[in-house]
Backbone as XML, in Angstrom:
<?xml version="1.0"?>
<chain id="A" units="angstrom">
  <residue number="1" name="MET">
    <atom name="N" x="65.817" y="-36.309" z="8.771"/>
    <atom name="CA" x="64.582" y="-35.848" z="8.146"/>
    <atom name="C" x="64.713" y="-35.980" z="6.635"/>
  </residue>
  <residue number="2" name="ARG">
    <atom name="N" x="63.704" y="-36.602" z="6.002"/>
    <atom name="CA" x="63.731" y="-36.801" z="4.553"/>
    <atom name="C" x="63.202" y="-35.581" z="3.830"/>
  </residue>
  <residue number="3" name="ALA">
    <atom name="N" x="63.777" y="-35.328" z="2.679"/>
    <atom name="CA" x="63.309" y="-34.233" z="1.828"/>
    <atom name="C" x="62.028" y="-34.664" z="1.113"/>
  </residue>
  <residue number="4" name="VAL">
    <atom name="N" x="61.172" y="-33.727" z="0.882"/>
    <atom name="CA" x="59.922" y="-34.010" z="0.181"/>
    <atom name="C" x="60.189" y="-33.942" z="-1.313"/>
  </residue>
  <residue number="5" name="ALA">
    <atom name="N" x="59.728" y="-34.940" z="-2.035"/>
    <atom name="CA" x="59.936" y="-34.992" z="-3.481"/>
    <atom name="C" x="59.156" y="-33.876" z="-4.159"/>
  </residue>
  <residue number="6" name="PRO">
    <atom name="N" x="59.738" y="-33.277" z="-5.211"/>
    <atom name="CA" x="59.027" y="-32.216" z="-5.940"/>
    <atom name="C" x="57.660" y="-32.671" z="-6.471"/>
  </residue>
  <residue number="7" name="ALA">
    <atom name="N" x="57.563" y="-33.940" z="-6.883"/>
    <atom name="CA" x="56.287" y="-34.452" z="-7.384"/>
    <atom name="C" x="55.223" y="-34.421" z="-6.294"/>
  </residue>
  <residue number="8" name="THR">
    <atom name="N" x="55.605" y="-34.709" z="-5.072"/>
    <atom name="CA" x="54.662" y="-34.677" z="-3.953"/>
    <atom name="C" x="54.153" y="-33.267" z="-3.722"/>
  </residue>
  <residue number="9" name="ILE">
    <atom name="N" x="55.052" y="-32.310" z="-3.818"/>
    <atom name="CA" x="54.669" y="-30.905" z="-3.641"/>
    <atom name="C" x="53.704" y="-30.476" z="-4.745"/>
  </residue>
  <residue number="10" name="LEU">
    <atom name="N" x="53.985" y="-30.880" z="-5.985"/>
    <atom name="CA" x="53.105" y="-30.509" z="-7.106"/>
    <atom name="C" x="51.738" y="-31.180" z="-6.992"/>
  </residue>
  <residue number="11" name="LEU">
    <atom name="N" x="51.706" y="-32.426" z="-6.542"/>
    <atom name="CA" x="50.421" y="-33.112" z="-6.347"/>
    <atom name="C" x="49.612" y="-32.441" z="-5.239"/>
  </residue>
  <residue number="12" name="ALA">
    <atom name="N" x="50.282" y="-32.033" z="-4.175"/>
    <atom name="CA" x="49.597" y="-31.327" z="-3.089"/>
    <atom name="C" x="49.079" y="-29.973" z="-3.578"/>
  </residue>
  <residue number="13" name="ALA">
    <atom name="N" x="49.847" y="-29.306" z="-4.415"/>
    <atom name="CA" x="49.411" y="-28.015" z="-4.962"/>
    <atom name="C" x="48.181" y="-28.196" z="-5.849"/>
  </residue>
  <residue number="14" name="ALA">
    <atom name="N" x="48.166" y="-29.240" z="-6.657"/>
    <atom name="CA" x="47.004" y="-29.512" z="-7.514"/>
    <atom name="C" x="45.764" y="-29.767" z="-6.669"/>
  </residue>
  <residue number="15" name="ALA">
    <atom name="N" x="45.926" y="-30.543" z="-5.609"/>
    <atom name="CA" x="44.796" y="-30.815" z="-4.716"/>
    <atom name="C" x="44.328" y="-29.537" z="-4.026"/>
  </residue>
  <residue number="16" name="ALA">
    <atom name="N" x="45.267" y="-28.688" z="-3.643"/>
    <atom name="CA" x="44.909" y="-27.419" z="-2.995"/>
    <atom name="C" x="44.150" y="-26.518" z="-3.954"/>
  </residue>
  <residue number="17" name="PHE">
    <atom name="N" x="44.589" y="-26.436" z="-5.214"/>
    <atom name="CA" x="43.881" y="-25.618" z="-6.203"/>
    <atom name="C" x="42.470" y="-26.150" z="-6.435"/>
  </residue>
  <residue number="18" name="ASP">
    <atom name="N" x="42.314" y="-27.484" z="-6.464"/>
    <atom name="CA" x="40.981" y="-28.076" z="-6.607"/>
    <atom name="C" x="40.076" y="-27.689" z="-5.443"/>
  </residue>
  <residue number="19" name="LEU">
    <atom name="N" x="40.611" y="-27.777" z="-4.246"/>
    <atom name="CA" x="39.827" y="-27.436" z="-3.063"/>
    <atom name="C" x="39.439" y="-25.961" z="-3.059"/>
  </residue>
  <residue number="20" name="ILE">
    <atom name="N" x="40.366" y="-25.097" z="-3.395"/>
    <atom name="CA" x="40.080" y="-23.655" z="-3.434"/>
    <atom name="C" x="39.016" y="-23.352" z="-4.487"/>
  </residue>
  <residue number="21" name="ALA">
    <atom name="N" x="39.144" y="-23.959" z="-5.672"/>
    <atom name="CA" x="38.151" y="-23.738" z="-6.728"/>
    <atom name="C" x="36.781" y="-24.238" z="-6.283"/>
  </residue>
  <residue number="22" name="TRP">
    <atom name="N" x="36.747" y="-25.441" z="-5.690"/>
    <atom name="CA" x="35.474" y="-25.991" z="-5.228"/>
    <atom name="C" x="34.837" y="-25.072" z="-4.190"/>
  </residue>
  <residue number="23" name="LEU">
    <atom name="N" x="35.633" y="-24.613" z="-3.233"/>
    <atom name="CA" x="35.109" y="-23.727" z="-2.191"/>
    <atom name="C" x="34.574" y="-22.423" z="-2.772"/>
  </residue>
  <residue number="24" name="ALA">
    <atom name="N" x="35.284" y="-21.857" z="-3.739"/>
    <atom name="CA" x="34.843" y="-20.598" z="-4.343"/>
    <atom name="C" x="33.520" y="-20.775" z="-5.085"/>
  </residue>
  <residue number="25" name="PHE">
    <atom name="N" x="33.401" y="-21.844" z="-5.847"/>
    <atom name="CA" x="32.149" y="-22.090" z="-6.572"/>
    <atom name="C" x="31.007" y="-22.367" z="-5.600"/>
  </residue>
  <residue number="26" name="ARG">
    <atom name="N" x="31.304" y="-23.090" z="-4.533"/>
    <atom name="CA" x="30.291" y="-23.380" z="-3.515"/>
    <atom name="C" x="29.839" y="-22.103" z="-2.827"/>
  </residue>
  <residue number="27" name="LEU">
    <atom name="N" x="30.789" y="-21.254" z="-2.474"/>
    <atom name="CA" x="30.472" y="-19.982" z="-1.832"/>
    <atom name="C" x="29.652" y="-19.096" z="-2.766"/>
  </residue>
  <residue number="28" name="ASP">
    <atom name="N" x="30.004" y="-19.083" z="-4.038"/>
    <atom name="CA" x="29.263" y="-18.275" z="-5.007"/>
    <atom name="C" x="27.814" y="-18.742" z="-5.089"/>
  </residue>
  <residue number="29" name="LYS">
    <atom name="N" x="27.597" y="-20.057" z="-5.085"/>
    <atom name="CA" x="26.231" y="-20.591" z="-5.140"/>
    <atom name="C" x="25.444" y="-20.227" z="-3.879"/>
  </residue>
  <residue number="30" name="ALA">
    <atom name="N" x="26.099" y="-20.317" z="-2.729"/>
    <atom name="CA" x="25.421" y="-19.962" z="-1.478"/>
    <atom name="C" x="25.040" y="-18.482" z="-1.478"/>
  </residue>
  <residue number="31" name="ARG">
    <atom name="N" x="25.922" y="-17.656" z="-1.986"/>
    <atom name="CA" x="25.624" y="-16.222" z="-2.041"/>
    <atom name="C" x="24.517" y="-15.926" z="-3.048"/>
  </residue>
  <residue number="32" name="ALA">
    <atom name="N" x="24.462" y="-16.676" z="-4.129"/>
    <atom name="CA" x="23.404" y="-16.480" z="-5.119"/>
    <atom name="C" x="22.043" y="-16.786" z="-4.499"/>
  </residue>
  <residue number="33" name="ARG">
    <atom name="N" x="21.986" y="-17.831" z="-3.702"/>
    <atom name="CA" x="20.714" y="-18.183" z="-3.055"/>
    <atom name="C" x="20.249" y="-17.097" z="-2.092"/>
  </residue>
  <residue number="34" name="ARG">
    <atom name="N" x="21.216" y="-16.429" z="-1.443"/>
    <atom name="CA" x="20.869" y="-15.356" z="-0.497"/>
    <atom name="C" x="20.765" y="-13.992" z="-1.171"/>
  </residue>
  <residue number="35" name="ARG">
    <atom name="N" x="20.980" y="-13.970" z="-2.473"/>
    <atom name="CA" x="20.997" y="-12.717" z="-3.231"/>
    <atom name="C" x="22.017" y="-11.731" z="-2.658"/>
  </residue>
  <residue number="36" name="ALA">
    <atom name="N" x="23.165" y="-12.264" z="-2.297"/>
    <atom name="CA" x="24.243" y="-11.460" z="-1.723"/>
    <atom name="C" x="25.300" y="-11.188" z="-2.793"/>
  </residue>
  <residue number="37" name="TRP">
    <atom name="N" x="26.356" y="-10.480" z="-2.389"/>
    <atom name="CA" x="27.464" y="-10.168" z="-3.275"/>
    <atom name="C" x="28.077" y="-11.448" z="-3.807"/>
  </residue>
  <residue number="38" name="ARG">
    <atom name="N" x="28.308" y="-11.499" z="-5.118"/>
    <atom name="CA" x="28.822" y="-12.701" z="-5.778"/>
    <atom name="C" x="30.310" y="-12.579" z="-6.070"/>
  </residue>
  <residue number="39" name="ILE">
    <atom name="N" x="30.935" y="-13.697" z="-6.263"/>
    <atom name="CA" x="32.334" y="-13.729" z="-6.667"/>
    <atom name="C" x="32.381" y="-13.386" z="-8.157"/>
  </residue>
  <residue number="40" name="PRO">
    <atom name="N" x="33.262" y="-12.466" z="-8.567"/>
    <atom name="CA" x="33.324" y="-12.076" z="-9.979"/>
    <atom name="C" x="33.611" y="-13.268" z="-10.905"/>
  </residue>
  <residue number="41" name="GLU">
    <atom name="N" x="33.002" y="-13.242" z="-12.092"/>
    <atom name="CA" x="33.182" y="-14.335" z="-13.041"/>
    <atom name="C" x="34.640" y="-14.495" z="-13.436"/>
  </residue>
  <residue number="42" name="ARG">
    <atom name="N" x="35.362" y="-13.398" z="-13.548"/>
    <atom name="CA" x="36.777" y="-13.462" z="-13.908"/>
    <atom name="C" x="37.556" y="-14.289" z="-12.877"/>
  </residue>
  <residue number="43" name="THR">
    <atom name="N" x="37.237" y="-14.099" z="-11.610"/>
    <atom name="CA" x="37.903" y="-14.854" z="-10.541"/>
    <atom name="C" x="37.554" y="-16.327" z="-10.643"/>
  </residue>
  <residue number="44" name="LEU">
    <atom name="N" x="36.284" y="-16.629" z="-10.861"/>
    <atom name="CA" x="35.874" y="-18.031" z="-10.978"/>
    <atom name="C" x="36.503" y="-18.700" z="-12.206"/>
  </residue>
  <residue number="45" name="LEU">
    <atom name="N" x="36.636" y="-17.959" z="-13.304"/>
    <atom name="CA" x="37.275" y="-18.519" z="-14.497"/>
    <atom name="C" x="38.753" y="-18.792" z="-14.240"/>
  </residue>
  <residue number="46" name="LEU">
    <atom name="N" x="39.423" y="-17.902" z="-13.537"/>
    <atom name="CA" x="40.829" y="-18.121" z="-13.199"/>
    <atom name="C" x="40.980" y="-19.365" z="-12.322"/>
  </residue>
  <residue number="47" name="LEU">
    <atom name="N" x="40.114" y="-19.482" z="-11.325"/>
    <atom name="CA" x="40.165" y="-20.657" z="-10.456"/>
    <atom name="C" x="39.840" y="-21.935" z="-11.218"/>
  </residue>
  <residue number="48" name="ALA">
    <atom name="N" x="38.922" y="-21.854" z="-12.169"/>
    <atom name="CA" x="38.575" y="-23.032" z="-12.972"/>
    <atom name="C" x="39.743" y="-23.444" z="-13.860"/>
  </residue>
  <residue number="49" name="SER">
    <atom name="N" x="40.562" y="-22.480" z="-14.283"/>
    <atom name="CA" x="41.691" y="-22.823" z="-15.146"/>
    <atom name="C" x="42.793" y="-23.556" z="-14.389"/>
  </residue>
  <residue number="50" name="VAL">
    <atom name="N" x="42.969" y="-23.274" z="-13.100"/>
    <atom name="CA" x="44.021" y="-23.941" z="-12.329"/>
    <atom name="C" x="43.484" y="-25.080" z="-11.460"/>
  </residue>
  <residue number="51" name="GLY">
    <atom name="N" x="42.225" y="-25.049" z="-11.146"/>
    <atom name="CA" x="41.607" y="-26.096" z="-10.334"/>
    <atom name="C" x="40.422" y="-26.683" z="-11.061"/>
  </residue>
  <residue number="52" name="GLY">
    <atom name="N" x="40.652" y="-27.120" z="-12.282"/>
    <atom name="CA" x="39.571" y="-27.576" z="-13.147"/>
    <atom name="C" x="38.736" y="-28.707" z="-12.590"/>
  </residue>
  <residue number="53" name="VAL">
    <atom name="N" x="39.378" y="-29.672" z="-11.974"/>
    <atom name="CA" x="38.634" y="-30.813" z="-11.433"/>
    <atom name="C" x="37.687" y="-30.341" z="-10.327"/>
  </residue>
  <residue number="54" name="GLY">
    <atom name="N" x="38.190" y="-29.537" z="-9.408"/>
    <atom name="CA" x="37.359" y="-29.011" z="-8.319"/>
    <atom name="C" x="36.236" y="-28.130" z="-8.831"/>
  </residue>
  <residue number="55" name="ALA">
    <atom name="N" x="36.538" y="-27.322" z="-9.850"/>
    <atom name="CA" x="35.518" y="-26.436" z="-10.424"/>
    <atom name="C" x="34.415" y="-27.246" z="-11.098"/>
  </residue>
  <residue number="56" name="LEU">
    <atom name="N" x="34.791" y="-28.254" z="-11.876"/>
    <atom name="CA" x="33.781" y="-29.082" z="-12.545"/>
    <atom name="C" x="32.893" y="-29.802" z="-11.538"/>
  </residue>
  <residue number="57" name="ILE">
    <atom name="N" x="33.521" y="-30.357" z="-10.512"/>
    <atom name="CA" x="32.731" y="-31.041" z="-9.489"/>
    <atom name="C" x="31.746" y="-30.074" z="-8.842"/>
  </residue>
  <residue number="58" name="ALA">
    <atom name="N" x="32.211" y="-28.897" z="-8.504"/>
    <atom name="CA" x="31.342" y="-27.908" z="-7.851"/>
    <atom name="C" x="30.220" y="-27.453" z="-8.777"/>
  </residue>
  <residue number="59" name="MET">
    <atom name="N" x="30.559" y="-27.207" z="-10.049"/>
    <atom name="CA" x="29.551" y="-26.717" z="-10.985"/>
    <atom name="C" x="28.392" y="-27.695" z="-11.126"/>
  </residue>
  <residue number="60" name="TYR">
    <atom name="N" x="28.703" y="-28.968" z="-11.171"/>
    <atom name="CA" x="27.641" y="-29.950" z="-11.373"/>
    <atom name="C" x="27.040" y="-30.456" z="-10.066"/>
  </residue>
  <residue number="61" name="ALA">
    <atom name="N" x="27.831" y="-30.558" z="-9.027"/>
    <atom name="CA" x="27.315" y="-31.059" z="-7.747"/>
    <atom name="C" x="26.396" y="-30.050" z="-7.070"/>
  </residue>
  <residue number="62" name="HIS">
    <atom name="N" x="26.688" y="-28.776" z="-7.249"/>
    <atom name="CA" x="25.884" y="-27.738" z="-6.596"/>
    <atom name="C" x="24.854" y="-27.128" z="-7.537"/>
  </residue>
  <residue number="63" name="ARG">
    <atom name="N" x="24.625" y="-27.808" z="-8.644"/>
    <atom name="CA" x="23.587" y="-27.415" z="-9.603"/>
    <atom name="C" x="23.690" y="-25.943" z="-10.000"/>
  </residue>
  <residue number="64" name="GLN">
    <atom name="N" x="24.856" y="-25.566" z="-10.456"/>
    <atom name="CA" x="25.059" y="-24.192" z="-10.890"/>
    <atom name="C" x="24.719" y="-24.089" z="-12.370"/>
  </residue>
  <residue number="65" name="ARG">
    <atom name="N" x="23.445" y="-24.076" z="-12.651"/>
    <atom name="CA" x="22.994" y="-24.063" z="-14.037"/>
    <atom name="C" x="23.506" y="-22.858" z="-14.801"/>
  </residue>
  <residue number="66" name="HIS">
    <atom name="N" x="23.637" y="-21.734" z="-14.109"/>
    <atom name="CA" x="24.151" y="-20.530" z="-14.762"/>
    <atom name="C" x="25.562" y="-20.771" z="-15.291"/>
  </residue>
  <residue number="67" name="LYS">
    <atom name="N" x="26.377" y="-21.478" z="-14.518"/>
    <atom name="CA" x="27.762" y="-21.735" z="-14.925"/>
    <atom name="C" x="27.831" y="-22.857" z="-15.969"/>
  </residue>
  <residue number="68" name="THR">
    <atom name="N" x="27.033" y="-23.897" z="-15.817"/>
    <atom name="CA" x="27.120" y="-25.019" z="-16.753"/>
    <atom name="C" x="26.519" y="-24.686" z="-18.112"/>
  </residue>
  <residue number="69" name="ARG">
    <atom name="N" x="25.724" y="-23.656" z="-18.190"/>
    <atom name="CA" x="25.159" y="-23.237" z="-19.476"/>
    <atom name="C" x="26.062" y="-22.260" z="-20.217"/>
  </residue>
  <residue number="70" name="LYS">
    <atom name="N" x="27.046" y="-21.715" z="-19.535"/>
    <atom name="CA" x="27.974" y="-20.783" z="-20.179"/>
    <atom name="C" x="29.145" y="-21.565" z="-20.754"/>
  </residue>
  <residue number="71" name="ALA">
    <atom name="N" x="29.326" y="-21.441" z="-22.067"/>
    <atom name="CA" x="30.385" y="-22.194" z="-22.744"/>
    <atom name="C" x="31.759" y="-21.877" z="-22.172"/>
  </residue>
  <residue number="72" name="ALA">
    <atom name="N" x="31.990" y="-20.637" z="-21.787"/>
    <atom name="CA" x="33.308" y="-20.253" z="-21.262"/>
    <atom name="C" x="33.637" y="-21.025" z="-19.992"/>
  </residue>
  <residue number="73" name="PHE">
    <atom name="N" x="32.694" y="-21.126" z="-19.087"/>
    <atom name="CA" x="32.948" y="-21.845" z="-17.834"/>
    <atom name="C" x="33.196" y="-23.328" z="-18.082"/>
  </residue>
  <residue number="74" name="VAL">
    <atom name="N" x="32.378" y="-23.938" z="-18.899"/>
    <atom name="CA" x="32.527" y="-25.363" z="-19.176"/>
    <atom name="C" x="33.854" y="-25.623" z="-19.890"/>
  </residue>
  <residue number="75" name="ALA">
    <atom name="N" x="34.185" y="-24.793" z="-20.874"/>
    <atom name="CA" x="35.430" y="-24.984" z="-21.631"/>
    <atom name="C" x="36.661" y="-24.788" z="-20.757"/>
  </residue>
  <residue number="76" name="VAL">
    <atom name="N" x="36.690" y="-23.713" z="-19.991"/>
    <atom name="CA" x="37.858" y="-23.437" z="-19.154"/>
    <atom name="C" x="38.018" y="-24.499" z="-18.073"/>
  </residue>
  <residue number="77" name="ALA">
    <atom name="N" x="36.930" y="-24.875" z="-17.436"/>
    <atom name="CA" x="37.014" y="-25.893" z="-16.382"/>
    <atom name="C" x="37.420" y="-27.241" z="-16.970"/>
  </residue>
  <residue number="78" name="THR">
    <atom name="N" x="36.896" y="-27.585" z="-18.125"/>
    <atom name="CA" x="37.244" y="-28.857" z="-18.763"/>
    <atom name="C" x="38.709" y="-28.873" z="-19.182"/>
  </residue>
  <residue number="79" name="LEU">
    <atom name="N" x="39.168" y="-27.793" z="-19.806"/>
    <atom name="CA" x="40.577" y="-27.722" z="-20.200"/>
    <atom name="C" x="41.493" y="-27.748" z="-18.974"/>
  </residue>
  <residue number="80" name="GLY">
    <atom name="N" x="41.083" y="-27.051" z="-17.926"/>
    <atom name="CA" x="41.862" y="-27.066" z="-16.694"/>
    <atom name="C" x="41.928" y="-28.457" z="-16.088"/>
  </residue>
  <residue number="81" name="ALA">
    <atom name="N" x="40.805" y="-29.158" z="-16.122"/>
    <atom name="CA" x="40.767" y="-30.523" z="-15.576"/>
    <atom name="C" x="41.618" y="-31.474" z="-16.406"/>
  </residue>
  <residue number="82" name="VAL">
    <atom name="N" x="41.542" y="-31.362" z="-17.716"/>
    <atom name="CA" x="42.342" y="-32.226" z="-18.589"/>
    <atom name="C" x="43.830" y="-31.964" z="-18.361"/>
  </residue>
  <residue number="83" name="ALA">
    <atom name="N" x="44.206" y="-30.696" z="-18.293"/>
    <atom name="CA" x="45.612" y="-30.356" z="-18.052"/>
    <atom name="C" x="46.066" y="-30.862" z="-16.685"/>
  </residue>
  <residue number="84" name="GLN">
    <atom name="N" x="45.210" y="-30.734" z="-15.703"/>
    <atom name="CA" x="45.541" y="-31.171" z="-14.354"/>
    <atom name="C" x="45.707" y="-32.692" z="-14.293"/>
  </residue>
  <residue number="85" name="VAL">
    <atom name="N" x="44.791" y="-33.426" z="-14.885"/>
    <atom name="CA" x="44.862" y="-34.889" z="-14.884"/>
    <atom name="C" x="46.082" y="-35.353" z="-15.679"/>
  </residue>
  <residue number="86" name="ALA">
    <atom name="N" x="46.356" y="-34.705" z="-16.809"/>
    <atom name="CA" x="47.534" y="-35.068" z="-17.603"/>
    <atom name="C" x="48.813" y="-34.795" z="-16.816"/>
  </residue>
  <residue number="87" name="GLY">
    <atom name="N" x="48.854" y="-33.676" z="-16.116"/>
    <atom name="CA" x="50.025" y="-33.362" z="-15.307"/>
    <atom name="C" x="50.233" y="-34.347" z="-14.178"/>
  </residue>
  <residue number="88" name="VAL">
    <atom name="N" x="49.167" y="-34.726" z="-13.516"/>
    <atom name="CA" x="49.267" y="-35.705" z="-12.435"/>
    <atom name="C" x="49.705" y="-37.060" z="-12.997"/>
  </residue>
  <residue number="89" name="ALA">
    <atom name="N" x="49.149" y="-37.467" z="-14.129"/>
    <atom name="CA" x="49.540" y="-38.738" z="-14.743"/>
    <atom name="C" x="51.017" y="-38.708" z="-15.121"/>
  </residue>
  <residue number="90" name="TRP">
    <atom name="N" x="51.474" y="-37.601" z="-15.648"/>
    <atom name="CA" x="52.884" y="-37.476" z="-16.015"/>
    <atom name="C" x="53.772" y="-37.544" z="-14.776"/>
  </residue>
  <residue number="91" name="LEU">
    <atom name="N" x="53.360" y="-36.877" z="-13.701"/>
    <atom name="CA" x="54.143" y="-36.921" z="-12.459"/>
    <atom name="C" x="54.208" y="-38.323" z="-11.871"/>
  </residue>
  <residue number="92" name="LEU">
    <atom name="N" x="53.112" y="-39.041" z="-11.948"/>
    <atom name="CA" x="53.062" y="-40.382" z="-11.370"/>
    <atom name="C" x="53.856" y="-41.411" z="-12.169"/>
  </residue>
  <residue number="93" name="ARG">
    <atom name="N" x="54.015" y="-41.195" z="-13.444"/>
    <atom name="CA" x="54.762" y="-42.150" z="-14.251"/>
    <atom name="C" x="56.251" y="-41.871" z="-14.232"/>
  </residue>
  <residue number="94" name="ALA">
    <atom name="N" x="56.654" y="-40.676" z="-13.825"/>
    <atom name="CA" x="58.084" y="-40.334" z="-13.774"/>
    <atom name="C" x="58.757" y="-41.138" z="-12.663"/>
  </residue>
  <residue number="95" name="PRO">
    <atom name="N" x="60.019" y="-41.534" z="-12.898"/>
    <atom name="CA" x="60.717" y="-42.337" z="-11.878"/>
    <atom name="C" x="61.027" y="-41.574" z="-10.608"/>
  </residue>
</chain>
């Protein structure tokens, strides 16, 4: 049995954080439409910081105008996405 490379584990973790962030933003939008209990903004900001790519996709794909108009959400998700993409690029270029 072969050992899994640390880079593979980190790439899988990045993808998992993206998926979790996307799901949370999607769930928040669905709850907003039903006027139900919402996910706290602090939680969404934390998820956007670690799953920036997933958060950005969700914010714009699900037309979350409330989130895209707030500078904090856009800034945190963008910084998270840039850090995530830079980290993945660094992992992929390493021998």
